[in-house]
C-alpha positions as CSV (number, residue, x, y, z in Angstrom):
1,M,66.2,94.9,102.1
2,N,69.7,95.8,102.0
3,I,71.3,93.2,104.3
4,Q,74.9,92.7,105.5
5,S,75.5,89.2,105.6
6,I,73.7,86.2,103.7
7,N,74.1,82.5,103.9
8,L,74.8,81.0,100.7
9,F,74.3,77.0,100.2
10,T,75.4,74.7,97.4
11,I,74.4,71.1,96.8
12,G,75.0,68.4,94.1
13,F,72.4,65.5,93.8
14,T,75.1,62.9,92.7
15,G,75.6,60.2,95.4
16,K,72.4,61.4,97.3
17,T,69.2,59.9,97.7
18,A,66.1,62.0,97.2
19,A,65.4,61.9,100.9
20,Q,69.1,62.9,101.7
21,F,68.9,66.0,99.1
22,F,65.7,67.2,100.1
23,D,66.0,67.0,104.0
24,A,69.7,68.7,103.6
25,L,67.8,71.4,101.8
26,R,64.8,71.6,104.5
27,V,67.2,71.3,107.6
28,A,69.8,74.1,106.1
29,G,66.7,76.5,105.7
30,V,67.0,77.0,101.9
31,R,64.4,79.4,100.4
32,K,65.3,78.9,96.9
33,V,67.5,76.6,94.7
34,I,69.3,77.9,91.9
35,D,70.1,75.3,89.4
36,T,73.4,76.1,87.7
37,R,73.8,72.9,85.2
38,R,74.1,73.5,81.4
39,W,72.2,70.3,80.9
40,P,69.4,70.2,83.7
41,D,67.4,67.5,81.7
42,T,69.6,64.6,81.1
43,Q,68.5,61.0,82.1
44,L,71.4,60.9,84.4
45,S,69.5,63.6,86.6
46,G,67.0,61.1,88.2
47,F,64.9,63.0,90.7
48,A,66.8,66.2,89.7
49,K,65.6,66.8,86.3
50,K,64.4,70.3,85.3
51,K,60.9,69.3,84.6
52,D,60.4,67.5,87.9
53,L,62.7,69.3,90.3
54,P,60.3,72.6,90.7
55,F,57.3,70.1,91.7
56,F,59.3,68.5,94.4
57,L,61.1,71.3,95.9
58,K,57.7,73.1,96.1
59,N,55.6,70.2,97.5
60,L,58.1,68.5,99.3
61,V,59.8,71.2,101.3
62,G,58.1,74.4,100.3
63,I,61.4,75.9,98.5
64,G,61.5,77.9,95.2
65,Y,63.1,76.8,92.2
66,E,65.1,79.0,89.3
67,H,67.4,77.7,86.5
68,R,70.0,80.0,85.3
69,I,72.0,78.9,82.3
70,E,74.1,81.9,82.4
71,L,75.7,80.6,85.8
72,A,76.8,77.3,84.0
73,P,80.3,76.7,82.6
74,S,80.7,77.0,78.7
75,E,80.5,74.0,76.6
76,D,84.1,74.3,75.7
77,I,85.1,74.4,79.1
78,L,83.4,71.5,80.3
79,R,84.6,69.7,77.0
80,D,88.0,70.7,77.1
81,Y,87.9,69.4,80.8
82,K,86.4,66.2,80.1
83,D,88.7,65.5,77.4
84,K,91.7,66.3,79.8
85,K,92.8,69.2,77.5
86,I,93.0,71.7,80.7
87,T,93.6,70.8,84.1
88,W,91.3,71.6,87.0
89,D,93.5,74.9,87.7
90,N,92.7,75.9,83.9
91,Y,89.1,75.3,84.5
92,E,88.8,77.3,87.5
93,E,90.7,80.2,85.7
94,R,88.5,79.9,82.9
95,Y,85.2,79.6,84.5
96,V,85.9,82.6,86.8
97,Q,86.8,84.6,83.8
98,L,83.6,83.5,82.2
99,L,81.6,84.9,85.2
100,H,83.5,88.2,85.0
101,D,83.0,88.5,81.4
102,R,79.1,87.6,81.9
103,Q,79.2,90.3,84.6
104,I,77.5,88.0,87.0
105,A,78.0,90.0,90.2
106,S,76.3,92.9,88.9
107,K,73.3,90.6,87.6
108,L,72.5,89.2,90.9
109,S,72.0,90.7,93.8
110,P,73.2,90.0,97.5
111,D,69.4,90.3,98.6
112,D,68.1,88.1,96.2
113,M,70.7,85.4,97.1
114,A,70.2,85.4,100.4
115,G,69.3,81.8,101.5
116,C,69.6,80.5,98.0
117,C,71.5,77.0,97.1
118,F,73.3,76.7,93.8
119,L,72.8,73.5,92.4
120,C,74.8,71.3,90.2
121,A,75.6,67.4,89.7
122,E,79.0,67.1,91.2
123,H,78.8,65.2,94.6
124,Q,81.6,67.2,96.1
125,P,82.2,70.5,95.9
126,H,85.9,70.7,95.5
127,H,86.3,70.1,91.6
128,C,82.6,71.7,90.9
129,H,81.6,75.1,89.6
130,R,79.2,75.9,92.3
131,R,82.0,76.2,94.5
132,L,83.7,78.5,92.2
133,L,80.3,80.6,91.8
134,A,79.9,81.2,95.4
135,E,83.4,82.3,96.0
136,Y,83.2,84.3,93.1
137,L,80.3,86.2,94.6
138,Q,82.1,86.4,98.0
139,C,85.2,88.2,96.2
140,E,83.1,90.7,94.1
141,W,80.8,91.6,96.9
142,P,83.2,92.5,99.4
143,Q,80.7,94.7,101.4
144,M,78.7,91.3,102.5
145,K,79.5,88.9,104.9
146,I,78.8,85.5,102.9
147,A,78.9,82.6,104.7
148,I,79.2,79.5,102.2
149,T,77.9,76.2,103.3
150,H,78.2,72.9,101.1
151,L,75.3,70.5,101.6
């Protein structure tokens, strides 16, 4: 396809009803949800559990689903932030370095990411790895015009 610009979305399910979540994806025109969570099947995931979400996405709004664990923060980064051993700035730095070390920009392609939505649990994108991931790709793919929308 070799496109010059893409729309990339992010969404968190916390604080949303199922109706709000699926409507936001549908209205935005998302074609695939990419689950970036380390633990996608916790009991707190509700309607967004990995075992149920692909069914709901396909049957309610005609959207694909893919879980990509390599896009999730490492357990030590999550633990250190949760235990207040590192600040948000440290978290950002370590997560972006992890993406670089994992060579994420070369493992994903802009063509495949067009119309995709990065999923995690956080309600807002401000302190969330999904925002960092989208911004990382924006920096790593300077030849692309990437419009990021947080749903």
